[in-house]
C-alpha positions as CSV (number, residue, x, y, z in Angstrom):
1,M,41.9,-48.0,2.4
2,S,41.8,-50.9,0.0
3,R,39.3,-52.8,2.1
4,L,36.9,-49.9,2.1
5,L,34.0,-49.8,-0.2
6,R,33.6,-46.2,-1.5
7,V,30.1,-45.2,-2.1
8,V,29.3,-41.9,-3.7
9,L,27.1,-39.9,-1.3
10,T,26.8,-37.0,-3.8
11,C,28.5,-35.3,-6.7
12,A,28.2,-31.6,-6.0
13,L,29.3,-30.4,-9.4
14,A,27.1,-30.7,-12.4
15,G,28.7,-32.9,-15.1
16,V,30.9,-35.0,-12.7
17,T,30.9,-38.6,-13.8
18,I,30.4,-41.1,-10.9
19,A,31.9,-44.6,-10.7
20,C,29.1,-46.3,-12.6
21,G,29.7,-44.0,-15.6
22,S,26.5,-42.1,-15.4
23,K,26.2,-38.3,-15.2
24,A,25.4,-36.7,-11.9
25,P,22.2,-34.6,-11.8
26,I,22.5,-30.9,-11.6
27,A,23.5,-30.1,-8.1
28,F,21.3,-28.0,-5.9
29,F,23.1,-28.3,-2.6
30,D,24.5,-25.3,-0.9
31,R,27.7,-27.2,-0.2
32,P,29.1,-30.6,-1.2
33,L,28.4,-33.7,1.0
34,P,31.2,-36.2,1.6
35,L,31.8,-39.6,0.2
36,L,30.7,-42.7,2.2
37,L,33.4,-45.3,3.0
38,W,32.2,-48.7,4.1
39,L,33.7,-49.4,7.6
40,G,31.8,-52.3,9.2
41,E,28.8,-53.9,10.8
42,S,27.7,-55.0,14.3
43,T,24.8,-57.5,14.3
44,K,23.3,-59.2,17.3
45,P,20.4,-61.7,17.3
46,F,17.1,-61.1,19.1
47,G,17.4,-62.0,22.8
48,T,21.1,-61.2,23.2
49,S,21.8,-60.4,26.8
50,Y,24.3,-57.7,27.9
51,P,26.1,-57.3,31.3
52,G,24.3,-54.7,33.4
53,I,21.2,-54.5,31.2
54,P,18.1,-55.9,32.9
55,A,15.8,-58.4,31.1
56,D,12.8,-56.3,32.1
57,P,12.2,-53.9,30.5
58,R,13.8,-55.4,27.4
59,F,16.6,-53.8,25.4
60,G,15.8,-53.5,21.7
61,S,13.4,-52.1,19.2
62,L,15.7,-49.1,18.7
63,S,14.0,-46.6,16.4
64,G,16.2,-43.5,16.7
65,M,19.6,-42.5,18.1
66,A,21.8,-39.5,18.6
67,P,25.3,-38.8,19.9
68,D,25.3,-37.6,23.6
69,A,28.2,-35.2,24.0
70,S,28.1,-35.3,27.7
71,S,28.5,-39.0,28.2
72,K,30.5,-39.6,25.0
73,E,28.0,-42.3,24.2
74,W,24.9,-42.6,22.0
75,I,21.3,-42.3,23.3
76,A,18.6,-44.4,21.6
77,V,14.8,-44.6,22.0
78,S,12.9,-47.9,22.1
79,D,9.5,-47.8,20.4
80,D,7.9,-50.1,23.0
81,R,4.7,-48.4,24.2
82,D,5.0,-50.2,27.6
83,R,7.3,-48.3,29.9
84,S,8.8,-45.8,27.4
85,R,12.6,-45.7,27.8
86,V,15.9,-44.7,26.4
87,A,19.2,-46.6,26.2
88,W,22.8,-45.5,26.1
89,L,25.2,-47.2,23.7
90,S,29.0,-47.4,23.7
91,V,30.0,-47.1,20.0
92,S,33.6,-47.7,18.9
93,Y,35.6,-48.8,15.9
94,G,39.0,-50.5,16.2
95,P,41.0,-53.6,15.2
96,N,37.9,-55.7,15.9
97,G,35.7,-53.5,13.7
98,L,32.5,-51.9,14.8
99,E,31.4,-52.6,18.4
100,V,28.1,-51.3,19.8
101,V,27.2,-52.3,23.4
102,P,24.3,-51.0,25.5
103,T,25.6,-49.6,28.8
104,R,22.3,-48.6,30.6
105,M,18.7,-47.9,30.2
106,R,16.3,-45.4,31.8
107,E,12.5,-45.3,31.9
108,L,10.8,-42.0,31.2
109,Q,8.8,-40.2,33.9
110,A,6.5,-37.3,33.7
111,G,7.6,-33.9,35.0
112,T,5.5,-31.2,36.5
113,G,2.4,-30.5,34.3
114,V,3.1,-33.5,31.9
115,V,0.4,-36.2,31.6
116,E,1.9,-39.4,33.0
117,R,0.8,-41.7,30.1
118,I,2.4,-39.4,27.5
119,A,5.8,-39.9,29.2
120,T,5.5,-43.6,30.2
121,R,3.6,-45.1,27.3
122,A,4.7,-43.2,24.3
123,D,5.6,-44.7,20.9
124,L,9.0,-43.1,20.5
125,E,10.4,-43.2,17.0
126,A,13.3,-40.6,16.9
127,I,15.5,-38.6,19.2
128,V,17.9,-35.7,18.8
129,A,20.4,-34.1,21.3
130,L,20.3,-30.4,22.0
131,D,23.3,-28.2,22.9
132,D,22.1,-27.8,26.5
133,G,22.4,-31.5,27.2
134,T,18.7,-32.3,26.9
135,F,16.9,-34.3,24.2
136,I,13.8,-34.1,22.0
137,A,12.1,-37.4,21.2
138,A,9.2,-37.9,18.8
139,E,5.9,-39.8,19.4
140,E,4.6,-40.5,15.9
141,G,0.9,-40.7,16.7
142,H,-1.2,-43.9,17.0
143,R,-4.5,-45.4,18.1
144,L,-5.0,-48.2,20.6
145,D,-7.3,-51.1,20.0
146,S,-9.6,-49.5,22.6
147,G,-9.9,-46.5,20.4
148,E,-7.8,-44.2,22.5
149,V,-6.0,-41.7,20.4
150,W,-2.4,-40.5,20.9
151,Q,-1.7,-37.5,18.8
152,P,1.9,-37.0,17.5
153,V,4.0,-34.8,19.8
154,L,7.6,-34.0,20.6
155,L,8.8,-34.8,24.2
156,H,11.5,-32.6,25.8
157,L,13.4,-34.8,28.2
158,T,16.4,-34.6,30.5
159,R,19.2,-37.2,30.7
160,E,17.6,-38.4,33.9
161,G,14.6,-39.4,31.8
162,L,12.2,-36.7,33.1
163,V,9.8,-35.4,30.4
164,T,9.7,-31.6,31.1
165,S,7.3,-30.5,28.3
166,V,5.3,-31.7,25.4
167,I,5.2,-29.9,22.1
168,G,2.3,-30.4,19.8
169,F,2.1,-30.4,15.9
170,P,0.0,-28.0,13.8
171,K,-3.7,-28.9,13.6
172,G,-3.4,-30.4,10.1
173,F,-1.1,-33.1,11.5
174,Q,-3.5,-34.8,13.9
175,L,-5.2,-38.2,13.9
176,T,-8.8,-37.5,13.0
177,T,-12.0,-39.5,13.6
178,D,-13.2,-39.5,10.0
179,G,-10.2,-41.4,8.7
180,K,-10.1,-39.2,5.6
181,T,-7.6,-36.5,6.5
182,G,-4.7,-36.1,8.8
183,V,-1.9,-38.4,10.0
184,R,-2.1,-42.1,9.3
185,D,-2.3,-44.3,12.4
186,N,1.2,-45.4,13.5
187,Q,2.7,-43.8,10.4
188,G,3.1,-40.3,11.6
189,F,6.3,-38.4,12.6
190,E,9.0,-41.1,12.4
191,A,11.9,-38.8,11.4
192,L,13.5,-36.0,13.4
193,A,16.7,-33.9,12.8
194,V,18.2,-31.0,14.6
195,T,20.1,-28.4,12.5
196,P,23.5,-26.9,13.5
197,G,21.5,-23.7,14.3
198,G,19.2,-25.6,16.7
199,R,16.0,-25.9,14.6
200,L,14.1,-29.1,14.6
201,I,12.8,-30.7,11.4
202,A,10.3,-33.6,11.7
203,G,9.2,-35.8,8.9
204,L,6.1,-37.9,8.2
205,E,6.7,-41.6,7.6
206,Q,3.7,-41.7,5.2
207,P,1.7,-39.0,3.4
208,L,-1.3,-37.5,5.1
209,L,-4.5,-39.4,4.3
210,Q,-5.6,-36.7,1.9
211,D,-2.3,-36.7,0.0
212,G,-2.5,-40.2,-1.5
213,K,-0.7,-43.5,-0.8
214,V,2.7,-44.8,-1.7
215,T,2.6,-47.9,-4.0
216,F,5.0,-50.0,-6.1
217,E,4.0,-47.9,-9.1
218,R,4.1,-44.4,-7.6
219,G,5.3,-42.3,-4.7
220,A,3.3,-39.7,-2.8
221,A,3.8,-36.3,-1.1
222,G,5.0,-36.5,2.5
223,R,5.7,-33.4,4.7
224,L,8.5,-32.0,6.7
225,V,7.7,-29.6,9.6
226,E,10.1,-27.1,11.1
227,F,10.1,-26.2,14.9
228,K,12.0,-23.1,15.8
229,P,13.5,-22.6,19.3
230,E,11.5,-19.9,21.2
231,Q,12.6,-19.2,24.8
232,S,12.4,-22.6,26.6
233,T,10.3,-24.4,23.9
234,F,9.9,-24.9,20.2
235,K,7.2,-23.4,17.9
236,P,6.1,-24.8,14.5
237,G,7.4,-22.9,11.5
238,R,7.8,-23.6,7.8
239,Q,6.7,-26.8,6.0
240,W,8.1,-28.5,3.0
241,R,6.7,-31.1,0.6
242,Y,8.8,-34.3,0.6
243,M,8.1,-36.8,-2.1
244,I,8.4,-40.3,-0.8
245,S,9.6,-42.7,-3.5
246,P,7.6,-45.6,-4.8
247,T,8.1,-48.9,-2.8
248,P,11.1,-50.6,-4.3
249,R,10.7,-54.1,-5.7
250,V,12.9,-56.9,-4.3
251,E,13.1,-60.1,-6.3
252,G,11.1,-62.9,-4.8
253,F,9.3,-60.7,-2.3
254,D,6.1,-59.6,-4.1
255,E,3.8,-58.6,-1.2
256,L,3.9,-55.9,1.4
257,C,4.3,-56.4,5.1
258,S,1.5,-54.9,7.1
259,G,2.2,-51.1,6.8
260,G,5.3,-52.0,4.8
261,E,4.9,-49.3,2.1
262,N,8.1,-47.3,1.5
263,G,8.3,-44.5,4.0
264,L,10.5,-41.8,5.4
265,V,12.0,-43.2,8.7
266,E,14.9,-40.8,9.5
267,L,16.5,-37.4,8.8
268,L,20.0,-36.1,9.6
269,A,20.9,-32.4,9.1
270,F,24.3,-31.5,7.6
271,S,23.4,-27.8,7.4
272,E,20.4,-25.5,7.8
273,T,19.1,-26.6,4.4
274,T,20.9,-29.8,3.6
275,L,19.9,-33.1,5.0
276,V,20.2,-36.9,4.5
277,S,17.0,-38.9,4.6
278,M,16.4,-42.6,5.0
279,E,13.5,-44.4,3.4
280,R,12.6,-48.0,4.2
281,A,10.0,-50.6,3.0
282,C,9.1,-54.1,4.2
283,L,8.2,-56.9,1.7
284,I,7.3,-60.5,2.2
285,T,7.1,-63.6,0.0
286,K,3.7,-64.7,-1.4
287,D,3.5,-67.5,1.2
288,Q,4.3,-64.9,3.9
289,Q,7.1,-67.0,5.3
290,F,10.0,-64.6,4.7
291,A,10.5,-60.9,4.8
292,A,13.0,-58.5,3.3
293,N,13.6,-54.8,3.6
294,A,14.5,-52.2,1.0
295,V,16.5,-49.2,2.4
296,Q,17.7,-46.1,0.6
297,L,19.5,-42.9,1.5
298,F,18.8,-39.6,-0.2
299,S,20.4,-36.2,-0.2
300,V,17.8,-33.5,0.5
301,E,17.9,-29.8,0.0
302,L,15.2,-27.5,1.4
303,I,14.3,-24.9,-1.3
304,G,11.2,-22.8,-1.0
305,G,8.3,-25.1,0.0
306,D,10.0,-28.2,-1.4
307,A,12.4,-30.8,-0.1
308,R,14.3,-31.8,-3.3
309,K,16.1,-35.1,-3.1
310,Q,18.3,-37.4,-5.1
311,L,19.3,-41.0,-4.4
312,L,22.6,-41.4,-2.6
313,L,22.8,-45.1,-1.7
314,D,20.6,-48.1,-2.3
315,F,21.4,-50.6,0.4
316,Q,20.9,-53.5,-2.0
317,T,24.3,-52.5,-3.5
318,I,26.2,-53.1,-0.2
319,I,24.6,-56.5,0.7
320,P,27.8,-58.3,-0.6
321,R,29.7,-56.4,2.1
322,L,27.3,-57.5,4.9
323,S,27.2,-60.6,7.0
324,P,24.9,-63.5,5.9
325,A,22.5,-62.4,8.7
326,L,21.7,-59.3,6.7
327,S,21.2,-61.0,3.3
328,R,17.7,-59.5,3.3
329,L,18.8,-56.4,5.1
330,E,17.0,-55.4,8.3
331,N,14.4,-52.9,9.6
332,F,16.9,-50.0,9.5
333,E,15.3,-46.8,10.8
334,A,17.8,-45.0,13.0
335,M,20.6,-42.7,11.8
336,A,23.1,-40.5,13.5
337,F,26.6,-39.1,13.2
338,G,29.0,-41.8,14.5
339,P,32.4,-41.8,16.2
340,I,35.5,-40.2,14.7
341,V,37.5,-43.0,12.9
342,N,41.2,-42.3,12.1
343,G,40.4,-38.5,12.1
344,M,37.3,-39.1,9.8
345,K,33.7,-38.4,10.7
346,S,31.3,-41.3,10.3
347,L,27.6,-42.1,9.8
348,L,25.9,-44.7,12.0
349,I,22.8,-46.6,10.9
350,G,20.8,-48.8,13.3
351,S,17.9,-51.2,13.1
352,D,14.7,-51.9,15.1
353,D,14.2,-55.6,15.8
354,N,10.5,-55.1,16.8
355,F,11.2,-57.6,19.6
356,R,10.8,-60.4,17.1
357,A,12.9,-63.6,17.1
358,A,13.3,-63.4,13.3
359,Q,14.9,-60.0,13.4
360,K,18.2,-58.5,14.6
361,T,19.7,-55.4,16.2
362,S,22.2,-54.3,13.6
363,F,24.4,-51.3,13.2
364,L,26.3,-50.2,10.0
365,L,29.1,-47.7,10.0
366,F,30.3,-45.5,7.1
367,G,33.2,-43.2,7.1
368,M,32.6,-39.7,5.6
369,K,35.4,-38.3,3.6
């Protein structure tokens, strides 16, 4: 245990003093969350080839993942809009540390009654596994250069890659023609969690257009939307206001990447009301030659109409534990429960390389004690 970096995920009792000597805020969680223990990293450069994985379509640009109980592997979505697809990953931790290897990919196809383009050209950003062995993936909502509009939806799919149904969001969460209200283009529903009771909770990456904009100086109100299981589908339920934090500043990186404002990129449910969220921003140098990411984890409790949160982990604090390849972090936007390590549950974080030579596919693993 001496090689593990212990990071406080939360202090559930008011007045507990954490390692840095500061007082923990008054707890509002219905139960304590565990401590995070640093375990390891797996980072591969762009263009890495893997046995059995075809060069076309490409493996990478992983935006969401979930453990697949049936295969004992992890399923991940690629946010490539050309030939929508999922990949299965073998994830293990042993003497050689964390190992993550893709084992196969599957392109999505439209089932009966499903529009083909929605299944085959979706911008998939998140995925969760259901108890019946099927999956729900999220299309965040985007516009094409041609002006064609893709509204945010949830896709219900089988492990064979067949999209069996499409679930729409409430009217207020649509891309509009006036550009004044509704979901922001390509910054819609990026986060998705499933609770132990089977409810879905989807989160906006950025606030609705009418709710303001995240800046370096201030945050803005995002939204979480619940979907309750109803017969063979899911129906929208409650909503919560989720305050996205201001864009963090990173020394030497003073400008924003295109669309790089701090945003909510993933959710993971620990109970019906307690979640962990991940927020991420992208910044560049003034000469636009180099980019860096800012990534933070928050504990979230759903109370009334609000999603209250507190900072759990700023990834800047673990950079000394990472390889030089992650000295400026990466585009982390996938989060799932990881494998059992020495009897301990774990948390797995993954990055999206955007199919760019300057980026990497990276995974981080934390034990949960």
